[in-house]
Backbone as JSON Lines, residues from 0, in Angstrom:
{"i":0,"aa":"M","n":[-53.4,-2.76,24.24],"ca":[-52.5,-3.58,25.03],"c":[-51.07,-3.5,24.49]}
{"i":1,"aa":"K","n":[-50.93,-3.53,23.15],"ca":[-49.6,-3.44,22.56],"c":[-48.94,-2.11,22.9]}
{"i":2,"aa":"K","n":[-49.74,-1.03,22.95],"ca":[-49.19,0.29,23.3],"c":[-48.69,0.3,24.73]}
{"i":3,"aa":"I","n":[-49.42,-0.35,25.62],"ca":[-49.01,-0.38,27.03],"c":[-47.69,-1.15,27.16]}
{"i":4,"aa":"I","n":[-47.58,-2.3,26.51],"ca":[-46.34,-3.08,26.57],"c":[-45.2,-2.27,25.96]}
{"i":5,"aa":"F","n":[-45.46,-1.61,24.85],"ca":[-44.43,-0.78,24.22],"c":[-43.98,0.33,25.16]}
{"i":6,"aa":"L","n":[-44.92,1.01,25.8],"ca":[-44.58,2.1,26.73],"c":[-43.78,1.58,27.92]}
{"i":7,"aa":"I","n":[-44.16,0.44,28.45],"ca":[-43.4,-0.15,29.55],"c":[-41.99,-0.48,29.09]}
{"i":8,"aa":"F","n":[-41.86,-1.06,27.91],"ca":[-40.56,-1.41,27.34],"c":[-39.69,-0.16,27.19]}
{"i":9,"aa":"V","n":[-40.25,0.89,26.6],"ca":[-39.51,2.15,26.42],"c":[-39.12,2.74,27.76]}
{"i":10,"aa":"F","n":[-40.03,2.75,28.72],"ca":[-39.73,3.29,30.04],"c":[-38.58,2.53,30.71]}
{"i":11,"aa":"L","n":[-38.64,1.2,30.68],"ca":[-37.61,0.4,31.34],"c":[-36.24,0.61,30.72]}
{"i":12,"aa":"F","n":[-36.16,0.61,29.4],"ca":[-34.86,0.68,28.74],"c":[-34.34,2.1,28.56]}
{"i":13,"aa":"S","n":[-35.15,3.08,28.92],"ca":[-34.65,4.46,28.87],"c":[-34.42,5.0,30.28]}
{"i":14,"aa":"S","n":[-34.68,4.19,31.28],"ca":[-34.53,4.67,32.66],"c":[-33.05,4.78,33.02]}
{"i":15,"aa":"P","n":[-32.71,5.69,33.93],"ca":[-31.32,5.83,34.37],"c":[-30.76,4.54,34.95]}
{"i":16,"aa":"A","n":[-31.58,3.73,35.59],"ca":[-31.09,2.48,36.17],"c":[-30.56,1.56,35.08]}
{"i":17,"aa":"F","n":[-31.26,1.46,33.96],"ca":[-30.81,0.6,32.87],"c":[-29.56,1.2,32.22]}
{"i":18,"aa":"A","n":[-29.52,2.51,32.09],"ca":[-28.38,3.17,31.46],"c":[-27.1,2.94,32.25]}
{"i":19,"aa":"Q","n":[-27.22,2.69,33.56],"ca":[-26.04,2.5,34.4],"c":[-25.52,1.07,34.4]}
{"i":20,"aa":"V","n":[-26.17,0.14,33.71],"ca":[-25.73,-1.24,33.73],"c":[-24.29,-1.37,33.27]}
{"i":21,"aa":"R","n":[-23.89,-0.58,32.3],"ca":[-22.52,-0.67,31.8],"c":[-21.49,-0.24,32.85]}
{"i":22,"aa":"D","n":[-21.93,0.43,33.91],"ca":[-21.03,0.88,34.96],"c":[-20.92,-0.1,36.12]}
{"i":23,"aa":"I","n":[-21.55,-1.25,36.0],"ca":[-21.52,-2.24,37.07],"c":[-20.12,-2.84,37.15]}
{"i":24,"aa":"D","n":[-19.61,-2.98,38.36],"ca":[-18.3,-3.59,38.57],"c":[-18.37,-5.09,38.32]}
{"i":25,"aa":"F","n":[-17.22,-5.66,37.95],"ca":[-17.1,-7.1,37.79],"c":[-16.31,-7.61,39.0]}
{"i":26,"aa":"C","n":[-16.9,-8.55,39.74],"ca":[-16.31,-8.97,41.01],"c":[-16.0,-10.46,41.03]}
{"i":27,"aa":"Q","n":[-14.9,-10.79,41.7],"ca":[-14.53,-12.16,42.01],"c":[-13.94,-12.15,43.41]}
{"i":28,"aa":"K","n":[-14.36,-13.08,44.24],"ca":[-13.83,-13.19,45.61],"c":[-13.95,-11.86,46.36]}
{"i":29,"aa":"N","n":[-15.04,-11.13,46.12],"ca":[-15.3,-9.83,46.75],"c":[-14.3,-8.74,46.35]}
{"i":30,"aa":"I","n":[-13.6,-8.94,45.26],"ca":[-12.69,-7.93,44.71],"c":[-13.3,-7.49,43.39]}
{"i":31,"aa":"C","n":[-13.5,-6.19,43.26],"ca":[-14.25,-5.68,42.11],"c":[-13.37,-4.83,41.2]}
{"i":32,"aa":"F","n":[-13.71,-4.86,39.91],"ca":[-13.01,-4.09,38.89],"c":[-14.03,-3.34,38.04]}
{"i":33,"aa":"K","n":[-13.7,-2.13,37.69],"ca":[-14.57,-1.3,36.86],"c":[-14.48,-1.76,35.39]}
{"i":34,"aa":"P","n":[-15.54,-1.52,34.61],"ca":[-15.51,-1.87,33.18],"c":[-14.46,-1.06,32.41]}
{"i":35,"aa":"E","n":[-14.18,0.17,32.88],"ca":[-13.11,0.97,32.28],"c":[-12.14,1.3,33.41]}
{"i":36,"aa":"L","n":[-10.85,1.18,33.14],"ca":[-9.85,1.4,34.18],"c":[-9.86,2.86,34.6]}
{"i":37,"aa":"P","n":[-10.14,3.14,35.87],"ca":[-10.17,4.53,36.35],"c":[-8.84,5.24,36.12]}
{"i":38,"aa":"G","n":[-8.92,6.44,35.56],"ca":[-7.71,7.22,35.3],"c":[-6.98,6.85,34.03]}
{"i":39,"aa":"H","n":[-7.52,5.9,33.27],"ca":[-6.88,5.45,32.03],"c":[-7.96,5.35,30.94]}
{"i":40,"aa":"A","n":[-8.37,6.48,30.43],"ca":[-9.43,6.51,29.43],"c":[-9.08,5.61,28.25]}
{"i":41,"aa":"G","n":[-10.05,4.83,27.84],"ca":[-9.87,3.97,26.67],"c":[-9.36,2.58,27.0]}
{"i":42,"aa":"L","n":[-9.01,2.32,28.26],"ca":[-8.61,0.96,28.64],"c":[-9.82,0.26,29.25]}
{"i":43,"aa":"N","n":[-10.32,-0.73,28.53],"ca":[-11.54,-1.43,28.92],"c":[-11.23,-2.82,29.44]}
{"i":44,"aa":"L","n":[-12.06,-3.28,30.37],"ca":[-11.89,-4.6,30.96],"c":[-12.1,-5.67,29.9]}
{"i":45,"aa":"V","n":[-11.12,-6.55,29.76],"ca":[-11.21,-7.67,28.83],"c":[-11.67,-8.92,29.57]}
{"i":46,"aa":"G","n":[-11.07,-9.18,30.76],"ca":[-11.46,-10.34,31.54],"c":[-10.89,-10.31,32.94]}
{"i":47,"aa":"T","n":[-11.47,-11.15,33.8],"ca":[-11.0,-11.3,35.18],"c":[-10.85,-12.79,35.47]}
{"i":48,"aa":"S","n":[-10.01,-13.1,36.45],"ca":[-9.84,-14.49,36.84],"c":[-9.2,-14.57,38.22]}
{"i":49,"aa":"T","n":[-9.31,-15.73,38.83],"ca":[-8.64,-16.0,40.11],"c":[-7.63,-17.11,39.88]}
{"i":50,"aa":"L","n":[-6.39,-16.87,40.29],"ca":[-5.37,-17.91,40.19],"c":[-5.4,-18.74,41.47]}
{"i":51,"aa":"T","n":[-5.56,-20.04,41.29],"ca":[-5.55,-20.98,42.41],"c":[-4.37,-21.91,42.25]}
{"i":52,"aa":"Y","n":[-3.6,-22.07,43.32],"ca":[-2.48,-22.99,43.34],"c":[-2.82,-24.1,44.33]}
{"i":53,"aa":"L","n":[-2.88,-25.34,43.82],"ca":[-3.37,-26.48,44.58],"c":[-4.79,-26.17,45.03]}
{"i":54,"aa":"I","n":[-5.01,-25.88,46.31],"ca":[-6.35,-25.52,46.77],"c":[-6.42,-24.08,47.27]}
{"i":55,"aa":"F","n":[-5.33,-23.34,47.1],"ca":[-5.24,-22.0,47.66],"c":[-5.42,-20.93,46.59]}
{"i":56,"aa":"D","n":[-6.34,-20.01,46.82],"ca":[-6.48,-18.86,45.94],"c":[-5.33,-17.91,46.22]}
{"i":57,"aa":"V","n":[-4.6,-17.53,45.17],"ca":[-3.4,-16.71,45.32],"c":[-3.71,-15.24,45.06]}
{"i":58,"aa":"Y","n":[-4.35,-14.96,43.92],"ca":[-4.74,-13.58,43.6],"c":[-5.88,-13.56,42.61]}
{"i":59,"aa":"V","n":[-6.54,-12.42,42.59],"ca":[-7.58,-12.13,41.6],"c":[-6.97,-11.13,40.64]}
{"i":60,"aa":"A","n":[-7.21,-11.34,39.36],"ca":[-6.59,-10.49,38.35],"c":[-7.63,-9.92,37.4]}
{"i":61,"aa":"A","n":[-7.27,-8.77,36.82],"ca":[-8.09,-8.15,35.77],"c":[-7.15,-7.68,34.67]}
{"i":62,"aa":"F","n":[-7.57,-7.89,33.43],"ca":[-6.78,-7.46,32.27],"c":[-7.59,-6.42,31.5]}
{"i":63,"aa":"Y","n":[-6.97,-5.27,31.28],"ca":[-7.56,-4.17,30.52],"c":[-6.73,-3.95,29.26]}
{"i":64,"aa":"A","n":[-7.39,-3.56,28.19],"ca":[-6.67,-3.25,26.95],"c":[-7.34,-2.07,26.25]}
{"i":65,"aa":"N","n":[-6.58,-1.48,25.36],"ca":[-7.05,-0.38,24.55],"c":[-8.37,-0.76,23.9]}
{"i":66,"aa":"S","n":[-9.25,0.2,23.74],"ca":[-10.58,-0.09,23.18],"c":[-10.5,-0.65,21.76]}
{"i":67,"aa":"D","n":[-9.35,-0.49,21.08],"ca":[-9.17,-1.07,19.74],"c":[-8.83,-2.55,19.79]}
{"i":68,"aa":"Y","n":[-8.52,-3.05,20.97],"ca":[-8.12,-4.45,21.14],"c":[-9.29,-5.36,20.84]}
{"i":69,"aa":"N","n":[-9.08,-6.34,19.97],"ca":[-10.12,-7.29,19.6],"c":[-9.72,-8.66,20.15]}
{"i":70,"aa":"V","n":[-10.44,-9.14,21.13],"ca":[-10.11,-10.39,21.82],"c":[-9.99,-11.57,20.86]}
{"i":71,"aa":"T","n":[-10.85,-11.64,19.88],"ca":[-10.84,-12.81,18.99],"c":[-9.75,-12.73,17.93]}
{"i":72,"aa":"E","n":[-9.25,-11.55,17.63],"ca":[-8.26,-11.41,16.57],"c":[-6.88,-10.99,17.05]}
{"i":73,"aa":"S","n":[-6.78,-10.34,18.18],"ca":[-5.52,-9.75,18.63],"c":[-4.81,-10.64,19.63]}
{"i":74,"aa":"P","n":[-3.52,-10.89,19.38],"ca":[-2.76,-11.57,20.43],"c":[-2.5,-10.59,21.57]}
{"i":75,"aa":"F","n":[-2.26,-11.11,22.76],"ca":[-2.06,-10.23,23.92],"c":[-0.84,-9.36,23.75]}
{"i":76,"aa":"D","n":[0.13,-9.8,22.95],"ca":[1.4,-9.09,22.85],"c":[1.43,-8.04,21.73]}
{"i":77,"aa":"E","n":[0.27,-7.75,21.18],"ca":[0.18,-6.7,20.17],"c":[0.59,-5.37,20.8]}
{"i":78,"aa":"D","n":[1.1,-4.47,19.98],"ca":[1.58,-3.17,20.46],"c":[0.39,-2.24,20.71]}
{"i":79,"aa":"V","n":[-0.39,-2.55,21.75],"ca":[-1.5,-1.71,22.18],"c":[-1.37,-1.5,23.69]}
{"i":80,"aa":"S","n":[-1.88,-0.38,24.16],"ca":[-1.84,-0.12,25.6],"c":[-2.63,-1.19,26.33]}
{"i":81,"aa":"K","n":[-2.09,-1.61,27.47],"ca":[-2.74,-2.65,28.27],"c":[-2.36,-2.48,29.73]}
{"i":82,"aa":"Y","n":[-3.14,-3.12,30.6],"ca":[-2.94,-2.97,32.04],"c":[-3.41,-4.25,32.72]}
{"i":83,"aa":"L","n":[-2.58,-4.79,33.59],"ca":[-2.92,-6.0,34.33],"c":[-2.86,-5.68,35.81]}
{"i":84,"aa":"V","n":[-3.9,-6.07,36.54],"ca":[-3.98,-5.84,37.99],"c":[-4.04,-7.19,38.68]}
{"i":85,"aa":"L","n":[-3.22,-7.37,39.72],"ca":[-3.22,-8.59,40.53],"c":[-3.43,-8.19,41.98]}
{"i":86,"aa":"E","n":[-4.56,-8.59,42.56],"ca":[-4.8,-8.32,43.98],"c":[-4.61,-9.61,44.75]}
{"i":87,"aa":"Y","n":[-3.71,-9.58,45.72],"ca":[-3.28,-10.78,46.43],"c":[-4.22,-11.19,47.55]}
{"i":88,"aa":"L","n":[-4.46,-12.49,47.61],"ca":[-5.34,-13.07,48.62],"c":[-4.55,-13.77,49.71]}
{"i":89,"aa":"R","n":[-3.22,-13.7,49.6],"ca":[-2.34,-14.28,50.62],"c":[-1.0,-13.57,50.58]}
{"i":90,"aa":"D","n":[-0.23,-13.71,51.65],"ca":[1.1,-13.12,51.74],"c":[2.07,-13.92,50.87]}
{"i":91,"aa":"I","n":[2.96,-13.2,50.17],"ca":[3.98,-13.85,49.34],"c":[5.28,-13.08,49.52]}
{"i":92,"aa":"S","n":[6.37,-13.83,49.68],"ca":[7.67,-13.19,49.9],"c":[8.31,-12.77,48.58]}
{"i":93,"aa":"K","n":[9.19,-11.81,48.66],"ca":[9.95,-11.35,47.5],"c":[10.7,-12.52,46.87]}
{"i":94,"aa":"E","n":[11.28,-13.36,47.69],"ca":[12.04,-14.51,47.19],"c":[11.16,-15.45,46.37]}
{"i":95,"aa":"D","n":[9.92,-15.67,46.82],"ca":[9.01,-16.52,46.07],"c":[8.63,-15.88,44.73]}
{"i":96,"aa":"F","n":[8.47,-14.55,44.71],"ca":[8.2,-13.86,43.45],"c":[9.33,-14.09,42.45]}
{"i":97,"aa":"I","n":[10.54,-13.9,42.9],"ca":[11.7,-14.04,42.02],"c":[11.79,-15.47,41.5]}
{"i":98,"aa":"K","n":[11.67,-16.44,42.38],"ca":[11.77,-17.85,42.0],"c":[10.72,-18.21,40.94]}
{"i":99,"aa":"K","n":[9.46,-17.83,41.18],"ca":[8.38,-18.19,40.25],"c":[8.51,-17.45,38.93]}
{"i":100,"aa":"T","n":[8.93,-16.19,38.98],"ca":[9.11,-15.42,37.74],"c":[10.19,-16.05,36.87]}
{"i":101,"aa":"K","n":[11.32,-16.4,37.47],"ca":[12.4,-17.05,36.71],"c":[11.93,-18.37,36.11]}
{"i":102,"aa":"E","n":[11.18,-19.14,36.88],"ca":[10.66,-20.43,36.41],"c":[9.73,-20.23,35.21]}
{"i":103,"aa":"L","n":[8.81,-19.29,35.31],"ca":[7.85,-19.06,34.22],"c":[8.53,-18.52,32.97]}
{"i":104,"aa":"L","n":[9.5,-17.64,33.14],"ca":[10.22,-17.11,31.98],"c":[11.03,-18.21,31.29]}
{"i":105,"aa":"A","n":[11.63,-19.09,32.06],"ca":[12.41,-20.18,31.49],"c":[11.53,-21.14,30.69]}
{"i":106,"aa":"N","n":[10.27,-21.28,31.09],"ca":[9.34,-22.18,30.4],"c":[8.69,-21.56,29.18]}
{"i":107,"aa":"D","n":[8.82,-20.25,29.01],"ca":[8.18,-19.57,27.88],"c":[9.14,-19.56,26.7]}
{"i":108,"aa":"K","n":[8.88,-20.44,25.76],"ca":[9.76,-20.58,24.58],"c":[9.44,-19.57,23.49]}
{"i":109,"aa":"S","n":[8.37,-18.81,23.65],"ca":[7.96,-17.88,22.59],"c":[8.78,-16.6,22.57]}
{"i":110,"aa":"Y","n":[9.45,-16.28,23.67],"ca":[10.23,-15.05,23.72],"c":[11.61,-15.32,24.26]}
{"i":111,"aa":"S","n":[12.58,-14.63,23.7],"ca":[13.95,-14.78,24.17],"c":[14.2,-13.75,25.27]}
{"i":112,"aa":"Y","n":[13.79,-14.08,26.48],"ca":[13.98,-13.14,27.58],"c":[15.45,-13.04,27.97]}
{"i":113,"aa":"R","n":[16.24,-14.04,27.59],"ca":[17.65,-14.03,27.97],"c":[18.35,-12.76,27.47]}
{"i":114,"aa":"A","n":[17.87,-12.25,26.35],"ca":[18.43,-11.0,25.83],"c":[18.06,-9.83,26.73]}
{"i":115,"aa":"R","n":[17.08,-10.03,27.61],"ca":[16.6,-8.96,28.48],"c":[16.93,-9.25,29.95]}
{"i":116,"aa":"D","n":[17.92,-10.08,30.19],"ca":[18.27,-10.45,31.57],"c":[18.47,-9.24,32.47]}
{"i":117,"aa":"S","n":[19.13,-8.21,31.95],"ca":[19.39,-7.03,32.79],"c":[18.08,-6.34,33.16]}
{"i":118,"aa":"D","n":[17.1,-6.36,32.26],"ca":[15.8,-5.77,32.58],"c":[15.11,-6.56,33.69]}
{"i":119,"aa":"F","n":[15.17,-7.89,33.61],"ca":[14.51,-8.68,34.64],"c":[15.26,-8.62,35.97]}
{"i":120,"aa":"E","n":[16.54,-8.38,35.95],"ca":[17.26,-8.16,37.21],"c":[16.7,-6.92,37.9]}
{"i":121,"aa":"K","n":[16.38,-5.9,37.12],"ca":[15.75,-4.7,37.69],"c":[14.39,-5.03,38.3]}
{"i":122,"aa":"V","n":[13.64,-5.91,37.61],"ca":[12.33,-6.33,38.13],"c":[12.52,-7.06,39.46]}
{"i":123,"aa":"Y","n":[13.44,-8.0,39.49],"ca":[13.67,-8.77,40.71],"c":[14.05,-7.85,41.87]}
{"i":124,"aa":"N","n":[14.87,-6.85,41.57],"ca":[15.28,-5.9,42.61],"c":[14.12,-5.03,43.09]}
{"i":125,"aa":"S","n":[13.12,-4.83,42.23],"ca":[11.98,-3.97,42.6],"c":[10.89,-4.73,43.35]}
{"i":126,"aa":"F","n":[10.89,-6.07,43.26],"ca":[9.87,-6.84,43.96],"c":[9.95,-6.6,45.47]}
{"i":127,"aa":"E","n":[8.78,-6.69,46.11],"ca":[8.69,-6.59,47.57],"c":[7.77,-7.69,48.07]}
{"i":128,"aa":"D","n":[7.87,-8.0,49.35],"ca":[6.91,-8.91,49.96],"c":[5.52,-8.29,49.82]}
{"i":129,"aa":"V","n":[4.51,-9.13,49.61],"ca":[3.14,-8.6,49.58],"c":[2.32,-9.23,50.7]}
{"i":130,"aa":"K","n":[1.35,-8.47,51.12],"ca":[0.39,-8.89,52.14],"c":[-0.97,-9.03,51.48]}
{"i":131,"aa":"I","n":[-1.88,-9.71,52.15],"ca":[-3.24,-9.83,51.64],"c":[-3.8,-8.43,51.37]}
{"i":132,"aa":"G","n":[-4.37,-8.25,50.17],"ca":[-4.96,-6.96,49.8],"c":[-4.03,-6.07,48.99]}
{"i":133,"aa":"D","n":[-2.73,-6.38,48.95],"ca":[-1.81,-5.59,48.12],"c":[-2.11,-5.84,46.65]}
{"i":134,"aa":"R","n":[-1.82,-4.82,45.82],"ca":[-2.04,-4.94,44.38],"c":[-0.76,-4.62,43.61]}
{"i":135,"aa":"Y","n":[-0.31,-5.59,42.82],"ca":[0.72,-5.32,41.82],"c":[-0.03,-5.02,40.53]}
{"i":136,"aa":"S","n":[0.45,-4.03,39.79],"ca":[-0.12,-3.69,38.49],"c":[1.0,-3.59,37.48]}
{"i":137,"aa":"L","n":[0.7,-3.97,36.26],"ca":[1.66,-3.92,35.17],"c":[0.99,-3.19,34.02]}
{"i":138,"aa":"S","n":[1.67,-2.16,33.5],"ca":[1.07,-1.39,32.39],"c":[2.03,-1.33,31.23]}
{"i":139,"aa":"Y","n":[1.45,-1.23,30.04],"ca":[2.24,-0.95,28.83],"c":[1.54,0.18,28.11]}
{"i":140,"aa":"D","n":[2.3,1.23,27.8],"ca":[1.77,2.4,27.1],"c":[2.3,2.37,25.68]}
{"i":141,"aa":"D","n":[1.41,2.2,24.69],"ca":[1.86,2.1,23.31],"c":[2.41,3.41,22.76]}
{"i":142,"aa":"L","n":[2.12,4.53,23.38],"ca":[2.65,5.81,22.92],"c":[4.1,6.02,23.35]}
{"i":143,"aa":"T","n":[4.43,5.59,24.57],"ca":[5.8,5.78,25.07],"c":[6.64,4.52,24.91]}
{"i":144,"aa":"G","n":[5.99,3.36,24.73],"ca":[6.72,2.1,24.64],"c":[7.22,1.6,25.99]}
{"i":145,"aa":"K","n":[6.71,2.19,27.07],"ca":[7.17,1.82,28.41],"c":[6.25,0.81,29.07]}
{"i":146,"aa":"T","n":[6.89,-0.14,29.76],"ca":[6.2,-1.09,30.62],"c":[6.55,-0.7,32.04]}
{"i":147,"aa":"C","n":[5.53,-0.49,32.88],"ca":[5.77,-0.05,34.25],"c":[5.13,-1.02,35.23]}
{"i":148,"aa":"L","n":[5.82,-1.23,36.35],"ca":[5.35,-2.08,37.43],"c":[5.02,-1.2,38.63]}
{"i":149,"aa":"F","n":[3.85,-1.43,39.23],"ca":[3.39,-0.66,40.38],"c":[3.05,-1.61,41.52]}
{"i":150,"aa":"L","n":[3.28,-1.18,42.74],"ca":[2.8,-1.88,43.92],"c":[1.94,-0.9,44.69]}
{"i":151,"aa":"N","n":[0.66,-1.22,44.82],"ca":[-0.3,-0.34,45.48],"c":[-0.24,1.09,44.93]}
{"i":152,"aa":"K","n":[-0.22,1.17,43.59],"ca":[-0.23,2.42,42.82],"c":[1.07,3.22,42.91]}
{"i":153,"aa":"I","n":[2.11,2.65,43.53],"ca":[3.41,3.32,43.6],"c":[4.32,2.69,42.55]}
{"i":154,"aa":"E","n":[4.83,3.51,41.65],"ca":[5.69,3.01,40.58],"c":[6.98,2.44,41.15]}
{"i":155,"aa":"K","n":[7.26,1.19,40.75],"ca":[8.49,0.52,41.18],"c":[9.57,0.59,40.11]}
{"i":156,"aa":"L","n":[9.19,0.5,38.83],"ca":[10.13,0.64,37.72],"c":[9.38,0.79,36.41]}
{"i":157,"aa":"C","n":[10.07,1.35,35.41],"ca":[9.57,1.43,34.04],"c":[10.72,1.05,33.11]}
{"i":158,"aa":"I","n":[10.41,0.27,32.1],"ca":[11.4,-0.15,31.11],"c":[10.8,0.05,29.74]}
{"i":159,"aa":"K","n":[11.57,0.69,28.86],"ca":[11.09,0.97,27.51],"c":[11.58,-0.13,26.56]}
{"i":160,"aa":"S","n":[10.68,-1.06,26.27],"ca":[11.01,-2.16,25.36],"c":[9.75,-2.99,25.12]}
{"i":161,"aa":"L","n":[9.35,-3.12,23.86],"ca":[8.19,-3.95,23.54],"c":[8.51,-5.42,23.81]}
{"i":162,"aa":"D","n":[9.74,-5.86,23.53],"ca":[10.11,-7.26,23.8],"c":[10.0,-7.58,25.29]}
{"i":163,"aa":"F","n":[10.46,-6.64,26.12],"ca":[10.34,-6.83,27.56],"c":[8.87,-6.93,27.96]}
{"i":164,"aa":"S","n":[8.06,-6.04,27.4],"ca":[6.62,-6.05,27.69],"c":[6.0,-7.39,27.33]}
{"i":165,"aa":"K","n":[6.34,-7.91,26.16],"ca":[5.79,-9.21,25.73],"c":[6.18,-10.32,26.7]}
{"i":166,"aa":"A","n":[7.43,-10.32,27.12],"ca":[7.89,-11.36,28.03],"c":[7.23,-11.22,29.41]}
{"i":167,"aa":"F","n":[7.14,-9.99,29.91],"ca":[6.59,-9.79,31.26],"c":[5.09,-10.07,31.29]}
{"i":168,"aa":"F","n":[4.35,-9.51,30.34],"ca":[2.91,-9.8,30.28],"c":[2.67,-11.29,29.98]}
{"i":169,"aa":"G","n":[3.6,-11.9,29.26],"ca":[3.47,-13.31,28.89],"c":[3.41,-14.24,30.08]}
{"i":170,"aa":"I","n":[3.94,-13.81,31.22],"ca":[3.87,-14.63,32.43],"c":[2.42,-14.99,32.73]}
{"i":171,"aa":"W","n":[1.52,-14.07,32.48],"ca":[0.09,-14.29,32.77],"c":[-0.75,-14.51,31.52]}
{"i":172,"aa":"L","n":[-0.26,-14.06,30.35],"ca":[-1.14,-14.03,29.18],"c":[-0.69,-14.86,27.98]}
{"i":173,"aa":"S","n":[0.49,-15.46,28.02],"ca":[0.96,-16.24,26.86],"c":[0.48,-17.69,26.95]}
{"i":174,"aa":"E","n":[0.78,-18.46,25.92],"ca":[0.43,-19.88,25.91],"c":[1.21,-20.64,26.98]}
{"i":175,"aa":"S","n":[2.34,-20.08,27.42],"ca":[3.17,-20.72,28.46],"c":[2.93,-20.08,29.82]}
{"i":176,"aa":"S","n":[1.78,-19.5,30.01],"ca":[1.51,-18.71,31.22],"c":[1.42,-19.56,32.47]}
{"i":177,"aa":"V","n":[1.16,-18.88,33.55],"ca":[1.06,-19.48,34.87],"c":[-0.06,-20.53,34.93]}
{"i":178,"aa":"N","n":[-1.13,-20.39,34.11],"ca":[-2.26,-21.33,34.13],"c":[-3.14,-21.06,32.9]}
{"i":179,"aa":"E","n":[-3.42,-22.11,32.13],"ca":[-4.16,-21.95,30.87],"c":[-5.57,-21.38,31.06]}
{"i":180,"aa":"R","n":[-6.32,-21.92,31.99],"ca":[-7.69,-21.44,32.2],"c":[-7.68,-19.99,32.68]}
{"i":181,"aa":"F","n":[-6.81,-19.7,33.61],"ca":[-6.64,-18.33,34.13],"c":[-6.4,-17.36,32.98]}
{"i":182,"aa":"T","n":[-5.49,-17.72,32.08],"ca":[-5.15,-16.86,30.95],"c":[-6.34,-16.67,30.01]}
{"i":183,"aa":"K","n":[-7.02,-17.74,29.72],"ca":[-8.19,-17.64,28.83],"c":[-9.26,-16.73,29.43]}
{"i":184,"aa":"E","n":[-9.46,-16.83,30.73],"ca":[-10.45,-15.96,31.38],"c":[-10.02,-14.5,31.31]}
{"i":185,"aa":"L","n":[-8.72,-14.23,31.54],"ca":[-8.23,-12.85,31.46],"c":[-8.39,-12.29,30.05]}
{"i":186,"aa":"L","n":[-8.17,-13.14,29.05],"ca":[-8.28,-12.71,27.65],"c":[-9.72,-12.72,27.15]}
{"i":187,"aa":"G","n":[-10.65,-13.03,28.03],"ca":[-12.07,-13.03,27.66],"c":[-12.45,-14.17,26.73]}
{"i":188,"aa":"K","n":[-11.72,-15.26,26.78],"ca":[-11.96,-16.38,25.87],"c":[-12.72,-17.52,26.52]}
{"i":189,"aa":"Y","n":[-13.2,-17.33,27.74],"ca":[-14.02,-18.35,28.41],"c":[-15.39,-17.79,28.63]}
């Protein structure tokens, strides 16, 4: 009997179906993210979350970081490659993006974004209205030091500055972020 149970155990855990478990997408609100960011080897999913404002779901987000990133020991602003994806669940105007970004940056006391005003002016100029289903993505490449903003996989701008990266990613990932629970879920701390 023990041999039969052992053989069943070996068969189940060596089957291709079990081996594919690590390839299962992580989904929220019918929006799914891969465990590893497609086209970006070594960037692994850290966490996902949905941002809700009042009673309205605004977007679903996923945060990816270099495989060396340790959620329990590493702050989000460490100089490692990272990628944030925001898929919108409602239409938002360019003007609302600018207003909310300025508000969040002003509330973040951990970084002196004022020294980077010209960089954020470029960001504001690159913003566009979004429709339901659009995706803004933000990437930081630790090899080039560039932070790039994409809308539906189209590059809108790139800025080479770790300080800028910390401030921009901080909108979603710092202690002064858009929402504490949202941030903890993205950082895999919930």
